[in-house]
DSSP file (Angstrom, degrees, kcal/mol; ACC not computed):
  #  RESIDUE AA STRUCTURE BP1 BP2  ACC     N-H-->O    O-->H-N    N-H-->O    O-->H-N    TCO  KAPPA ALPHA  PHI   PSI    X-CA   Y-CA   Z-CA
    1    1 A M     >        0   0    0      0, 0.0     4,-2.4     0, 0.0     5,-0.2   0.000 360.0 360.0 360.0 -40.1  -40.9  -49.9   26.6
    2    2 A R  H  >  +     0   0    0      2,-0.2     4,-2.8     1,-0.2     5,-0.2   0.891 360.0  54.0 -66.8 -39.6  -37.4  -49.7   27.8
    3    3 A E  H  > S+     0   0    0      2,-0.2     4,-2.8     1,-0.2     5,-0.2   0.960 110.3  46.0 -54.4 -55.7  -38.6  -47.5   30.8
    4    4 A I  H  > S+     0   0    0      1,-0.2     4,-1.3     2,-0.2    -2,-0.2   0.912 112.4  52.6 -56.4 -43.7  -41.2  -50.2   31.8
    5    5 A H  H  <>S+     0   0    0     -4,-2.4     5,-2.8     1,-0.2     6,-0.4   0.907 111.9  43.1 -61.0 -45.9  -38.5  -52.8   31.4
    6    6 A T  H ><5S+     0   0    0     -4,-2.8     3,-1.2     1,-0.2    -1,-0.2   0.855 108.1  58.9 -71.8 -31.8  -36.0  -51.1   33.7
    7    7 A D  H 3<5S+     0   0    0     -4,-2.8    -1,-0.2     1,-0.3    -2,-0.2   0.804 106.3  49.3 -65.1 -25.9  -38.6  -50.2   36.3
    8    8 A S  T ><5S-     0   0    0     -4,-1.3     3,-0.8    -5,-0.2    -1,-0.3   0.371 118.4-114.1 -92.1   5.2  -39.4  -53.9   36.7
    9    9 A R  T < 5S-     0   0    0     -3,-1.2    -3,-0.2     1,-0.2    -2,-0.1   0.842  73.1 -55.4  63.3  34.2  -35.6  -54.6   37.0
   10   10 A G  T 3 <S+     0   0    0     -5,-2.8    35,-2.2    -6,-0.2    -1,-0.2   0.582 113.5 116.0  82.7  11.2  -35.8  -56.6   33.7
   11   11 A A    <   +     0   0    0     -3,-0.8     2,-0.4    -6,-0.4    36,-0.2   0.685  48.6  94.7 -85.9 -24.9  -38.5  -58.9   34.8
   12   12 A C        -     0   0    0     -7,-0.3     2,-0.1    -8,-0.2    -4,-0.1  -0.575  52.9-171.3 -80.0 128.0  -41.2  -57.8   32.3
   13   13 A G     >  -     0   0    0     -2,-0.4     4,-2.2    31,-0.1     5,-0.2  -0.216  47.5 -73.3 -96.2-164.6  -41.6  -59.6   29.1
   14   14 A A  H  > S+     0   0    0      2,-0.2     4,-1.8     1,-0.2     5,-0.1   0.864 128.8  51.1 -59.9 -38.5  -43.7  -58.7   26.0
   15   15 A L  H  > S+     0   0    0      2,-0.2     4,-2.6     1,-0.2    -1,-0.2   0.951 113.4  42.9 -68.0 -48.3  -47.0  -59.6   27.7
   16   16 A R  H  > S+     0   0    0      1,-0.2     4,-2.1     2,-0.2    -2,-0.2   0.887 114.1  49.6 -65.5 -39.3  -46.5  -57.5   30.7
   17   17 A I  H  X S+     0   0    0     -4,-2.2     4,-2.5     2,-0.2    -1,-0.2   0.866 109.7  53.6 -71.8 -31.7  -45.1  -54.6   28.9
   18   18 A T  H  X S+     0   0    0     -4,-1.8     4,-2.4    -5,-0.2    -2,-0.2   0.951 111.0  46.2 -60.0 -51.4  -48.2  -54.8   26.5
   19   19 A R  H  X S+     0   0    0     -4,-2.6     4,-1.7     1,-0.2    -2,-0.2   0.863 112.2  50.0 -64.1 -32.8  -50.5  -54.6   29.5
   20   20 A E  H  X S+     0   0    0     -4,-2.1     4,-1.4     2,-0.2    -1,-0.2   0.932 111.3  48.9 -68.7 -46.1  -48.6  -51.8   31.1
   21   21 A L  H  <>S+     0   0    0     -4,-2.5     5,-2.4     1,-0.2    -2,-0.2   0.873 111.8  49.8 -62.2 -36.7  -48.7  -49.7   27.7
   22   22 A R  H ><5S+     0   0    0     -4,-2.4     3,-0.9     1,-0.2    -1,-0.2   0.827 106.3  55.2 -71.7 -29.3  -52.4  -50.4   27.4
   23   23 A D  H 3<5S+     0   0    0     -4,-1.7    -1,-0.2     1,-0.2    -2,-0.2   0.787 105.8  54.0 -69.1 -26.1  -53.0  -49.2   31.0
   24   24 A Q  T 3<5S-     0   0    0     -4,-1.4    -1,-0.2    -3,-0.1    -2,-0.2   0.401 128.0 -98.9 -87.1   4.3  -51.3  -46.0   30.0
   25   25 A G  T < 5S+     0   0    0     -3,-0.9     2,-0.3     1,-0.3    -3,-0.2   0.501  76.3 136.4  98.1   6.0  -53.6  -45.5   27.1
   26   26 A H      < -     0   0    0     -5,-2.4     2,-0.9    -8,-0.1    -1,-0.3  -0.629  51.8-133.0 -85.5 143.3  -51.5  -46.8   24.1
   27   27 A V        +     0   0    0     -2,-0.3     2,-0.3     2,-0.0    -5,-0.1  -0.848  47.5 148.9 -94.8 105.5  -53.0  -48.9   21.5
   28   28 A V        -     0   0    0     -2,-0.9     2,-0.4   -10,-0.1     3,-0.0  -0.914  39.9-135.0-135.6 160.2  -50.5  -51.8   21.0
   29   29 A N     >  -     0   0    0     -2,-0.3     4,-2.0     1,-0.1     3,-0.3  -0.906  22.1-125.8-114.8 146.9  -50.5  -55.3   20.0
   30   30 A R  H  > S+     0   0    0     -2,-0.4     4,-2.5     1,-0.2     5,-0.2   0.857 109.9  53.2 -58.2 -38.0  -48.4  -58.0   21.9
   31   31 A K  H  > S+     0   0    0      1,-0.2     4,-2.1     2,-0.2    -1,-0.2   0.865 107.7  49.0 -66.8 -37.1  -46.8  -59.1   18.7
   32   32 A R  H  > S+     0   0    0     -3,-0.3     4,-2.4     2,-0.2    -1,-0.2   0.863 110.7  50.8 -66.9 -39.1  -45.6  -55.7   17.8
   33   33 A V  H  X S+     0   0    0     -4,-2.0     4,-2.6     2,-0.2    -2,-0.2   0.913 110.9  49.0 -60.3 -44.2  -44.2  -55.3   21.3
   34   34 A A  H  X S+     0   0    0     -4,-2.5     4,-2.1     2,-0.2    -2,-0.2   0.904 111.1  50.2 -65.5 -40.7  -42.4  -58.6   21.0
   35   35 A R  H  X S+     0   0    0     -4,-2.1     4,-2.3     2,-0.2    -2,-0.2   0.933 112.8  45.4 -61.2 -48.2  -41.0  -57.6   17.6
   36   36 A I  H  X S+     0   0    0     -4,-2.4     4,-2.0     1,-0.2    -2,-0.2   0.891 110.9  53.6 -63.4 -41.6  -39.8  -54.3   18.8
   37   37 A M  H  <>S+     0   0    0     -4,-2.6     5,-3.0     2,-0.2    -1,-0.2   0.869 110.2  48.0 -62.6 -36.7  -38.3  -55.9   22.0
   38   38 A R  H ><5S+     0   0    0     -4,-2.1     3,-1.0     3,-0.2    -2,-0.2   0.918 111.0  50.6 -66.2 -42.7  -36.3  -58.3   19.8
   39   39 A E  H 3<5S+     0   0    0     -4,-2.3    -2,-0.2     1,-0.3    -1,-0.2   0.825 116.0  40.3 -64.2 -36.2  -35.1  -55.6   17.6
   40   40 A R  T 3<5S-     0   0    0     -4,-2.0    -1,-0.3    -5,-0.2    -2,-0.2   0.268 112.2-119.7 -97.2   9.6  -33.9  -53.5   20.5
   41   41 A E  T < 5 +     0   0    0     -3,-1.0     2,-0.6     1,-0.2    -3,-0.2   0.863  56.3 157.9  55.6  42.0  -32.6  -56.6   22.3
   42   42 A I      < -     0   0    0     -5,-3.0     2,-0.5    -6,-0.1    -1,-0.2  -0.883  17.0-176.4 -96.9 121.1  -34.9  -56.2   25.4
   43   43 A V        -     0   0    0     -2,-0.6     2,-0.3   -30,-0.1   -31,-0.1  -0.970  17.2-141.8-125.7 127.7  -35.3  -59.5   27.1
   44   44 A G        -     0   0    0     -2,-0.5     2,-0.3   -33,-0.1   -33,-0.2  -0.660  17.1-145.2 -84.8 145.4  -37.5  -60.3   30.1
   45   45 A T        -     0   0    0    -35,-2.2     2,-0.5    -2,-0.3   -32,-0.0  -0.768  14.0-118.4-107.3 156.2  -36.3  -62.6   32.7
   46   46 A A        +     0   0    0     -2,-0.3   -34,-0.1     1,-0.1   -35,-0.0  -0.801  29.8 173.7 -93.3 121.6  -38.2  -65.1   34.8
   47   47 A R        +     0   0    0     -2,-0.5     2,-0.3   -36,-0.2    -1,-0.1   0.144  36.1 121.5-114.5  22.4  -38.0  -64.3   38.5
   48   48 A R        -     0   0    0      1,-0.0     2,-0.3     0, 0.0    -2,-0.1  -0.642  55.7-133.9 -88.4 143.1  -40.4  -66.9   39.9
   49   49 A K        -     0   0    0     -2,-0.3     2,-0.3     1,-0.0    -2,-0.1  -0.670  17.6-119.9 -86.5 143.9  -39.3  -69.5   42.4
   50   50 A S        -     0   0    0     -2,-0.3     2,-0.4     2,-0.0    -1,-0.0  -0.700  38.6-166.6 -78.5 141.1  -40.1  -73.2   42.0
   51   51 A R        -     0   0    0     -2,-0.3     2,-0.5     0, 0.0     3,-0.1  -0.957  19.6-131.2-132.4 152.5  -42.1  -74.2   45.0
   52   52 A S        -     0   0    0     -2,-0.4    -2,-0.0     1,-0.1     0, 0.0  -0.874   8.6-157.7-100.3 130.4  -43.1  -77.4   46.5
   53   53 A L  S    S+     0   0    0     -2,-0.5     2,-0.6     1,-0.1    -1,-0.1   0.760  76.1  63.1 -80.8 -24.4  -46.7  -77.8   47.4
   54   54 A T        -     0   0    0     -3,-0.1     2,-0.5     2,-0.0    -1,-0.1  -0.896  66.0-162.4-109.5 125.9  -46.2  -80.5   49.9
   55   55 A R        -     0   0    0     -2,-0.6     2,-0.2     2,-0.0    -2,-0.0  -0.889  19.7-128.3-104.9 125.7  -44.2  -80.0   53.0
   56   56 A Q        -     0   0    0     -2,-0.5     2,-0.9     1,-0.1     3,-0.1  -0.548  13.1-135.4 -75.6 137.4  -43.0  -83.0   54.9
   57   57 A D    >   -     0   0    0     -2,-0.2     3,-0.9     1,-0.2    -1,-0.1  -0.815  17.5-169.0 -91.9 108.0  -43.7  -83.1   58.6
   58   58 A R  T 3  S+     0   0    0     -2,-0.9    -1,-0.2     1,-0.2    -2,-0.0   0.656  83.0  56.8 -74.7 -14.4  -40.4  -84.2   60.1
   59   59 A T  T 3  S+     0   0    0     -3,-0.1    -1,-0.2     2,-0.1    -2,-0.0   0.607  83.6 101.2 -89.1 -10.2  -42.0  -84.7   63.5
   60   60 A A  S <  S-     0   0    0     -3,-0.9     2,-0.1     1,-0.1    -4,-0.0  -0.385  80.2-110.6 -73.0 147.2  -44.7  -87.2   62.3
   61   61 A P        -     0   0    0      0, 0.0     2,-0.1     0, 0.0    -1,-0.1  -0.448  38.8-103.9 -74.9 153.6  -44.1  -90.8   62.9
   62   62 A T        -     0   0    0      1,-0.1     3,-0.1    -2,-0.1     0, 0.0  -0.467  43.0 -91.8 -80.8 160.6  -43.4  -93.0   59.8
   63   63 A A        -     0   0    0      1,-0.1     2,-0.1    -2,-0.1    -1,-0.1  -0.325  47.9-100.8 -67.5 145.2  -46.1  -95.2   58.5
   64   64 A P        -     0   0    0      0, 0.0    -1,-0.1     0, 0.0     0, 0.0  -0.418  23.7-147.0 -70.2 144.9  -46.2  -98.7   59.7
   65   65 A D    >   -     0   0    0      1,-0.2     3,-1.6    -2,-0.1    -3,-0.0  -0.786  16.1-177.9-113.6  89.2  -44.7 -101.4   57.5
   66   66 A P  T 3  S+     0   0    0      0, 0.0    -1,-0.2     0, 0.0     0, 0.0   0.773  83.6  40.3 -69.0 -22.8  -46.8 -104.5   58.2
   67   67 A I  T >  S-     0   0    0      4,-0.0     3,-1.9    12,-0.0    -2,-0.0   0.410 101.9-130.9-103.2   6.9  -44.9 -106.9   55.9
   68   68 A L  T <   -     0   0    0     -3,-1.6     3,-0.1     1,-0.3    -3,-0.0   0.814  63.4 -64.3  53.3  35.5  -41.5 -105.5   56.9
   69   69 A R  T 3  S+     0   0    0      1,-0.2     2,-0.8     2,-0.0    -1,-0.3   0.710  99.9 136.1  62.3  20.6  -40.4 -105.1   53.3
   70   70 A D    <   +     0   0    0     -3,-1.9    -1,-0.2     1,-0.1     0, 0.0  -0.874  28.6 178.9-101.7 104.1  -40.5 -108.8   52.7
   71   71 A F        +     0   0    0     -2,-0.8     2,-0.3    -3,-0.1    -1,-0.1   0.095  50.3  94.2 -95.9  18.0  -42.1 -109.4   49.5
   72   72 A T        -     0   0    0     30,-0.1    32,-0.2    32,-0.1     3,-0.1  -0.831  53.0-166.5-105.4 150.6  -41.9 -113.2   49.5
   73   73 A A        -     0   0    0     -2,-0.3    -2,-0.0    30,-0.2     4,-0.0  -0.999  23.2-140.6-140.3 137.8  -44.6 -115.4   50.7
   74   74 A P  S    S+     0   0    0      0, 0.0    -1,-0.1     0, 0.0    30,-0.0   0.849  92.1  18.9 -65.2 -33.5  -44.3 -119.2   51.5
   75   75 A T  S >  S-     0   0    0     27,-0.1     3,-1.2    -3,-0.1     4,-0.3  -0.960  92.4 -98.0-132.4 151.8  -47.8 -119.9   50.0
   76   76 A P  T 3  S+     0   0    0      0, 0.0    27,-0.1     0, 0.0    25,-0.0  -0.313 106.0  31.4 -64.4 150.9  -49.9 -117.9   47.6
   77   77 A G  T 3  S+     0   0    0     25,-0.3    26,-0.1     2,-0.3     3,-0.1   0.505  89.1 103.1  82.7   0.8  -52.7 -115.8   49.1
   78   78 A L  S <  S+     0   0    0     -3,-1.2     2,-0.4    24,-0.4    25,-0.1   0.852  84.0  27.5 -84.5 -38.0  -50.7 -115.1   52.3
   79   79 A K  E     -A  102   0A   0     23,-0.7    23,-3.0    -4,-0.3     2,-0.3  -0.954  66.6-163.0-129.7 147.8  -49.6 -111.5   51.6
   80   80 A F  E     -A  101   0A   0     -2,-0.4     2,-0.3    21,-0.3    21,-0.2  -0.917   2.9-164.7-127.7 152.9  -51.2 -108.8   49.4
   81   81 A A  E     +A  100   0A   0     19,-3.2    19,-2.8    -2,-0.3     2,-0.3  -0.977   6.7 179.3-136.4 153.8  -49.8 -105.6   47.9
   82   82 A G  E     -A   99   0A   0     -2,-0.3     2,-0.3    17,-0.2    17,-0.2  -0.920   3.6-176.3-145.4 170.4  -51.3 -102.5   46.4
   83   83 A G  E     -A   98   0A   0     15,-1.8    15,-2.8    -2,-0.3     2,-0.4  -0.984  11.1-150.9-166.5 155.2  -50.4  -99.3   44.9
   84   84 A T  E     +A   97   0A   0     -2,-0.3     2,-0.3    13,-0.2    13,-0.2  -0.990  14.8 172.7-134.2 139.9  -51.9  -96.1   43.4
   85   85 A T  E     -A   96   0A   0     11,-2.3    11,-3.2    -2,-0.4    -2,-0.0  -0.990  16.8-157.6-140.3 151.7  -50.6  -93.7   40.7
   86   86 A C        -     0   0    0     -2,-0.3     9,-0.2     9,-0.2     7,-0.0  -0.794  15.8-177.2-134.5  93.6  -52.2  -90.7   39.0
   87   87 A P        -     0   0    0      0, 0.0     7,-2.5     0, 0.0     2,-0.3  -0.642  30.6-111.4 -89.0 148.3  -50.6  -89.8   35.7
   88   88 A P  E     -B   93   0B   0      0, 0.0     2,-0.2     0, 0.0     5,-0.2  -0.561  38.5-179.7 -78.1 142.0  -51.9  -86.8   33.7
   89   89 A T  E >   -B   92   0B   0      3,-1.9     3,-1.2    -2,-0.3     0, 0.0  -0.743  45.8 -92.6-126.6 177.2  -53.7  -87.4   30.5
   90   90 A A  T 3  S+     0   0    0      1,-0.3     3,-0.1    -2,-0.2    -1,-0.0   0.809 126.3  46.1 -62.2 -29.1  -55.3  -85.2   27.8
   91   91 A E  T 3  S-     0   0    0      1,-0.4    -1,-0.3     0, 0.0     2,-0.2   0.354 127.0 -84.9 -98.2   3.4  -58.7  -85.4   29.6
   92   92 A G  E <  S-B   89   0B   0     -3,-1.2    -3,-1.9     2,-0.0    -1,-0.4  -0.791  76.0 -17.8 124.5-166.5  -57.3  -84.8   33.1
   93   93 A W  E     -B   88   0B   0     -2,-0.2     2,-0.5    -5,-0.2    -7,-0.0  -0.579  54.4-151.4 -83.3 139.7  -55.7  -86.9   35.8
   94   94 A L        -     0   0    0     -7,-2.5     2,-0.6    -2,-0.3    -2,-0.0  -0.932   6.2-146.9-114.6 117.9  -56.2  -90.6   35.6
   95   95 A R        -     0   0    0     -2,-0.5     2,-0.5    -9,-0.2    -9,-0.2  -0.739  15.9-171.8 -89.1 117.4  -56.2  -92.6   38.9
   96   96 A L  E     -A   85   0A   0    -11,-3.2   -11,-2.3    -2,-0.6     2,-0.4  -0.921   3.1-176.4-107.2 123.2  -54.7  -96.1   38.5
   97   97 A Q  E     -A   84   0A   0     -2,-0.5     2,-0.3   -13,-0.2   -13,-0.2  -0.983   3.8-167.2-125.0 139.5  -54.9  -98.5   41.5
   98   98 A G  E     +A   83   0A   0    -15,-2.8   -15,-1.8    -2,-0.4     2,-0.3  -0.889   8.0 176.3-118.1 146.3  -53.4 -101.9   41.6
   99   99 A F  E     +A   82   0A   0     -2,-0.3     2,-0.3   -17,-0.2   -17,-0.2  -0.941  17.2 142.3-153.1 129.3  -54.0 -104.7   44.1
  100  100 A G  E     -A   81   0A   0    -19,-2.8   -19,-3.2    -2,-0.3     2,-0.2  -0.986  45.5 -88.0-161.2 172.8  -52.6 -108.2   44.0
  101  101 A M  E     -A   80   0A   0     -2,-0.3     2,-0.6   -21,-0.2   -21,-0.3  -0.596  30.6-132.6 -86.2 147.0  -51.2 -111.2   45.8
  102  102 A V  E     -A   79   0A   0    -23,-3.0   -23,-0.7    -2,-0.2   -24,-0.4  -0.895  35.4-167.8 -96.9 122.1  -47.5 -111.6   46.5
  103  103 A R        -     0   0    0     -2,-0.6     2,-0.5   -27,-0.1   -30,-0.2  -0.697  22.7-114.0-112.1 160.7  -46.7 -115.1   45.5
  104  104 A C        -     0   0    0     -2,-0.3   -32,-0.1   -32,-0.2    -2,-0.0  -0.840  29.9-166.8 -96.4 136.6  -43.8 -117.3   46.0
  105  105 A R        -     0   0    0     -2,-0.5     2,-0.3     0, 0.0   -32,-0.0  -0.981  18.0-130.0-120.0 127.0  -41.9 -118.1   42.9
  106  106 A P              0   0    0      0, 0.0    -2,-0.0     0, 0.0     0, 0.0  -0.576 360.0 360.0 -72.8 135.5  -39.2 -120.9   42.8
  107  107 A F              0   0    0     -2,-0.3     0, 0.0     0, 0.0     0, 0.0   0.461 360.0 360.0-106.0 360.0  -36.0 -119.8   41.3
């Protein structure tokens, strides 16, 4: 186990070491490998980078702003606004969309 761990530069944890030992023909259980690793103070490290899936196109023009960030309206029904959000749920992603009038409120 220590040899597999050092060959991977400390990146292998119990699951990868278990797979490697099974590939070599040993009959081992992941829980046993994890226990022996704890006893011998062998710890795997995460070497994965976090990555962003969306890359911003810096050369693209910005989206037009038809109401010029002015969310007040002199009369009801003159301006409308909408939005979309997708929160995760237990059953999957839920798409919520809202649409409404921007009204004038006296202060």
